N, C-alpha and C positions, 0 to 999 in steps of 0.2 A: 459817657451815654449809660454804660453798663451799671455804674454806681447808681446812677439816678433810678434805674428799673428796680435794683435790689432794694433800694429804699423805698422806693413806690410800693412795693410787693409787701415788705415788713410792713409798712404803715396800713396797709389795708389788713392784713392779717390781725395786728393789733386791734384794730377798730371792730374787726368782725368779733374777736374774742371778747373785747370789752362789752359789746351790745349783746352778745350771749350771755357773758355773766350777769349782768345787771337786768336783763329781761327776766320778768317773773316766769315761773315755771308754770306748765300747763295743770298742775294740780293747784297751785295757788290761784290761778284765774278760776277755775272753775269752783274753788271754795268760796270766791269773794263775790262772784257773780250768781250763784244760786240762791234764790229766795228761800226762806225756810219753809219746809215741808211739813203739813200738817195733815192730820186724819179727817176725811170727809165725814158726813152723816152716814150711819150704818157700819162705819168701819172700826175694826178693832184698833186699838192705840198700839199693840204690840207689830212691830215691823219685822217679818220674817227674813228679809233680807240682812238687815243689821243686827237683828237680836235684841234692839233697844225699843223703847216706847217712843212712839211718835205723839206730840201732843194734839190734842183736838183743836180745829180751826177756831178762831175766836168767837164765832156766834154760836157754837156748840157746847154742849155740856156732857160730861163723863156719866155715863150711866152703867150699871151693872148687866152684863151680858149673862150672868150666871143664874138666873131665875126662869122657872118654868111651871105652868098651871097644870096640874094634873087634870085628867079626864073626869075623874070621880070626886075629886075635892078642889075646891075653888082656893086653896090656899097655895102660897107661894113656896115651891120646892127649890133649893139651891141645887144649882148643878155646877160643879167645880170644873175649872180649866178653860172656862169661855171668857174671862177676862173682862174687860173695860170696853165699852162702846162708845164711840161718840154719837151724839144725838142731839135733834133739835127739839127736844122735849119742852112742851109748854106751848108749841105750835097749833094745839086744837086739832092735830091728826095724828091718829095712832098707827105709826109706821111699822113694818114688818118686825123688827128688831126691838120695838116697846111692846112691853105689856104692864098689866095693872101693878105688877111687882117692882118694875123699875121705871115706870114713867106714869104715875097714877094721873098726873095732870091730863093726860092725853086719853089715856086707856082707863075706862071705867068699869 
């Protein structure tokens, strides 16, 4: 009778270890279940959390965030460090992140 209990306990331990070993880790589950993250309209492509660029969502275009209009001059002035913004340029609405320098289709 004692031998049967010992064999049963060993069998349970072996089955539990096998299930643990062949079960994917939580990291693997998260990586396979997460959808691809994309930048929304008005968001910069650079992700501060990861230090990498995030692609624009499919319906959006990349536009430069690095231009500004001066008060006294209607020319576009480069502003370094602003990077690339995802935008729905071409939708006939001049959004706050768009101007005549980076989205002439919407902002005239």
